[in-house]
N, C-alpha and C positions, 0 to 999 in steps of 0.2 A: 504494500500500500504506500503510494508515493508520499502522502502527507505524514507518514510515520517512519518509513525506512531511513535509518541512520540519524534520526532526530532524538533530541532530549525532551522527554515528556514529563510534565509535572501533573500529578493527580492530587487535588486537595480532597480531604476526606477519604483518602485512599484505603483506609482500613475498614470502611463501612461495607455493607452488603454489595452495593454496586461497585465500589472501588476495587474490592477483591476480585470480582468477576471480570471487571474491565482490565485490570492489570494482567490477569491470566491471558486474556485475548491480545493485549498489547505485546506481550513477550513473544507471541507467534509472528508478529509483524516486523521484526528486526529493528527495534529502536536501538539507539546508541545507549540510552540510559532512561530508566523510569524512576522518578522521584516521588516517594510517598510522603505527603505532608499532612500531618494531623496532630492533635494534642493529647491523644491517649497512648501513653508509653506502653501500657500493658498489651493493647491490641497490636501496636507496632512490633513489640517483642515476639508475640505469638506468630505474627505474619512473617517476620524475618526467619524464624525457625522453620516455618512451614515451607516457605518459598526457596530459600538457599540459592539465590541466583545472583551472580556477580553484577548483573546489569541493574539491579535494584538498589536504590539508596533511600534510607529512611531519615526523615528530618522532623523533629518535634517543633511544633509552632502552631499559631492560631491565626486564622484569617482576619481576626479583629485587630491584629497588631501589624500595622503597615510595615514596620521595619523588618520583622521576620519574614513577611511576604516578599518584600523587595529583595532580601538576601537570598531566599530560596529560588527566586525567579532568574537569577543571574545565569546567562548562558542557555536558558530554556528556549526551545522552539515552539512547543505546543503545550497549552494548559487545558486540562479538563477539570472544571470547578464543580465538585459534587459535595463539598462541605456544607452542612446546613443543620439548623435546629428544625426538626420536621414533625415532632409529635404535636398534633393540633391542640389538644387540651393543655399540654404543658406550655406551649407558646401563648395560648389564650390567657393563662394566668401569669405569664412572665413576658409581657409584650416587649419591653425594652431589651431583654436578652435576645429575643428573636430579631429585633431590628439590628442589634449590634452584629450578629452573625450573618443574617440573611440579606441585609441591605448594606451596612457599612463594610462588612466582609467582602461583598461583591465589588463595591467601589474600590477597595484596596487592591483586589485582583486586577481590576481595570487599569488603575493608575500604575501599578508595578509592571504590568504587561506592556503598557505603552512606553514607560521609562526604560525598560530592558529590551525593547524592539522584538517582542515575541511575535511569531508569525500568526498563530490562531489561538483563540480562546473559545472553548465550548462550555457553556454554563447550563446546568441541569435545572429544569423547572418542573412544574406540576399542574395537574388539572385544577388544583385548588386556587391557582392564580387567575382562573377565568370566573368572572362575576363573583369575586371573593366575598365571603361573609365572615371569615376568621382572620386573625392576625397573621397566621402563617401564610395564607393565600395572598393577603394584601402585601406582605413583604416580598413574596415571590413575584407578584405582579410588578412591583417596583423594580425588583432585580431584572426582570425581562426588559423593562424600559431603559434601565441603566445600560444593559448590555447592548441594546439597539443603538442608543444615542452615542455610545462610545465609538461607533464607527464614523462619527462626524469629525473626529479629531485626527489629523494627519501628523504622525510622528516622524515623517520622513520615509519610513518603510511601510506605513499603514498596517497596524495590527488589525486583524479581522476578528470580530466578536459575533458569536452566534448562540442562540438558545435552542434547547430541546425541551419538549413538554410531553409528559405522558402520565398515565394514571397509576393505580396501585401496582407495585411490583411484587410478584409472588415470592414470599419468604424474606422480603427485605425488613430492615429494622423498623419496628413500629407498625408493620402490616398485620392484618387480622388473622391470617392463617397460622403463624407461629403462636399467636395468643390463644386461639381456639385449641391448637394442639397441646399447649401447656395445660390448659384447663381440663381437657379430656384425660391427659396422663395423670393429673393429680386427683381425678375423680370429682372435680368441681363442676357446678352447672355452667353451661356456656352462656355468657352474658351478651345479649345483642340489644342494640338500641331501637331498631325498627325492622321487622322481618321483610318488609317490602323494599327496603333500601337496595339500591343498585350501585355497583362499582365497576369501573373498567378493570381489566385484568391483563397483565403483561408479565412475561417471564424475564428474569435477569438477563438471559441471553438476548432477548429481543430489545431490551433497553440499551444494551451494549451496541447492538447493530445500528440503532438509531443514532447514537452519538458518533459512531464511525461514519455513517452516511452523511451527517451534518458536517463532519470534519472534512470529508472528501469533496462535498458538493457545495457547501455554503460559501457565499461571497461576502457576507457581513451584514447583519441586520435582520435576518430571517429568524422565524421560530419554526423548527421542524417538529411535527406532531405525528407520532406513530398511529396508524389505524389499529384498533384493537377491539376485541369483543368485550362484553360485560356479563355480569351475573347478578342474581339477587342474593342477598345475605341468607335468605331462607333456604335456597337451593344449596348454598355452600355448607350450611349447618347440616342439612339432611345428608349430604355426601360424606361429610366428616364423621357423622354418627352412624353411618350405615353398618359398619362392622363392630360397633360398640354394643355391649349388652344392653338390653332394653331398660333395665333398672337404672342405668347410668345416663339415660337420655334427658337429663334435666336441662331445661332452657329457662333463663331468667331475662325478662324484658326490662331493661333499665332506663329506657327513654333516650332521646337524642341528646348527645353531650354538647357542651358549649362549643360553638363554631362548626358544628357538623351539618352537612347537607344530606337530604334524602337521596338525591341524584347528583351526579357530577357532570361537568361540561368540559370538553376538550377544545372545541371551537365555538365561539359565540356567534350570534347572528351578525353582530357588528363587525366581527373579524372575517366572516365568511366572504364578504364582498371584496376582500383583498387577499383571498386565499387561492392557491393553485393546488390541484390534485395530482399526485403521482400514484404509482401502482400501490405501494404499501404505506404511504404517508401523505400528509398535507404539508404545505409550506405556507405559513402566514407571513405576508409581506408587511413591512413597517408602514405606519401612517405618514411618517415624515419622508422627505426625499433623500434617498441614498443612491448615488449614481450607479454603483456596481450592481445593485439590486434591479434598478430600472432597466439596465442594459441586459442582464441575464434573463429576466422574466418578461421582457416586452412582448414576446410571441405567445406567451401562455395565457389561456383564457381564465379569467377570474370566475369563481363560483357565484351562483346566484345565492340569495339569502337562505341560510339554513342554520340549524344548531346541531352540533355533534355531541350528543348527550348519552349518558349511560343507560337511560331508560328507553331510548329509541334505537340504539345501535344493535347490531347482531348480538343475540343473547346466547351464551353458552348453555348447552343442555347439561343435565345432571351427569349423563354418561361422559360427556367431554370434560367436565370438571373432574370427575372421578379418575379418568385416564391421566389427566395432567398432574393431579395431586399425587397419584401413585408413582408416576415417572419421576417426580421430584422428591419422593420419599416422605410426603406429609401424611399419607394414610397407608 
């Protein structure tokens, strides 16, 4: 892959669920070096022992601290920014902490990347950023705007900034499947907020592919959105309880948590009119004028008004859910 081959790649939040999977894929693409940047020394130590690869370098630091970000950015060609505070309820109760990591941290990445003449920055976003009702989503929506407008500044070599956006990633930190699995293993009732709730569903492998696609094809200012199916929480619970003894089928309805939606949106109706459709993904174009974007996408037809939502997209059947969960070792 041209954008990775022989390059030095920095992955912020590289010890997280996405980061570990992404690093595994990166190492297959012949990078010169992959730098893992995060603030949890325990996870870094465990990952170092697991990987044992000479092309990996581990650096402790925090995206909130511009100085440490600038230092680790020296000589880097590509940045994948996945560091975030992402637990919706926790950020709802600790808004300023979310702002410091998810907004100020993103701006630190932008400024350091420009100052160090990085070639490309890919920032991970979420469906929560669309029509946001929680602090996490609001912060990620602002992160997307920061990443887009960063393309307006020319640092001589023009660092390219791109966003990717997707829904819940199977098995990732804070996602519902590991939580349900833990409750089942402990013999506790499965706690759900609303049985009719729907969520987009994506594997870690597919999230990695989207980032690599954006890295290869993005020109700066776009938001790449992976097409993905959805499921109801009710179907997910039924599948996960299928092989559990009937006497342990306890389900507790706890009500919608602070900042939680019943259904999620990946492309809003306002965005759809500046969105182009590819085979496996959408590309949302910026509201502001960016020359490189206008040039690349001038021949592409914009979509008519629509909303890409978890309650109207393709729904996974219980059989499909069961097959996927079994393949990934969750049932």
